[in-house]
C-alpha positions in Angstrom: 0.0 0.0 0.1 1.6 3.4 -1.0 2.7 5.6 1.8 1.9 9.9 1.3 4.8 10.7 3.5 6.6 8.7 0.7 5.4 10.7 -2.0 7.5 11.9 -4.9 7.5 16.0 -4.6 6.7 15.9 -8.7 2.9 14.6 -7.7 0.7 17.8 -8.5 -1.6 17.8 -5.3 -4.7 15.8 -5.1 -6.2 13.0 -4.5 -3.5 10.9 -6.0 0.0 10.2 -6.0 3.0 7.9 -6.6 4.9 7.2 -3.8 9.0 6.3 -3.7 8.0 2.3 -4.0 7.5 2.9 -8.0 9.7 0.4 -9.8 8.9 2.4 -13.3 7.1 0.2 -15.0 4.7 2.3 -17.2 1.6 0.3 -15.6 0.1 3.3 -14.8 0.5 5.5 -18.0 -0.5 3.1 -20.0 -3.4 3.3 -18.3 -4.1 6.7 -17.4 -1.5 8.2 -20.0 -3.0 11.7 -19.3 -2.3 11.6 -15.4 0.8 10.0 -14.9 4.0 10.7 -16.8 7.8 9.6 -16.0 10.7 11.2 -14.3 13.6 9.7 -16.7 16.3 10.9 -15.1 15.0 9.7 -11.3 13.5 6.3 -13.1 10.0 6.8 -11.5 6.4 8.1 -12.1 4.6 10.8 -10.7 1.1 12.2 -10.9 1.0 15.4 -13.2 -2.6 15.6 -13.8 -5.3 15.1 -11.1 -8.4 13.2 -12.4 -11.6 15.4 -13.1 -14.6 13.9 -13.6 -15.8 10.3 -13.0 -14.3 8.7 -16.4 -10.7 10.3 -15.3 -11.0 9.2 -11.8 -12.0 5.9 -13.3 -8.9 6.0 -15.5 -6.5 6.9 -12.3 -8.4 4.4 -10.2 -7.4 1.7 -12.9 -3.9 3.0 -12.9 -3.7 2.6 -9.0 -4.6 -1.2 -9.3 -2.7 -1.7 -11.8 0.2 -0.7 -9.9 2.7 -4.1 -9.6 4.2 -2.9 -5.8 1.0 -0.7 -4.8 3.5 2.9 -5.2 0.2 4.6 -6.3 -1.6 6.2 -3.3 -5.3 7.5 -3.1 -6.2 10.3 -0.4 -9.6 9.8 -1.0 -9.8 13.9 -0.9 
């Protein structure tokens, strides 16, 4: 389970975040490319845009569920 105290600083503020357990597998980017991006220099994903509306929220939830190391969190804001 993701730890909000261990999240990357490049996540935009909001409900979803990626923490430092990320292994840069691209699963989140494939599930929600408008919302997740990869820091190629440091080798980790991060949330670049929080979802707006139910469809975008579902895409981010799919990304969370597809993460093999549970590095994506949902603060439920």
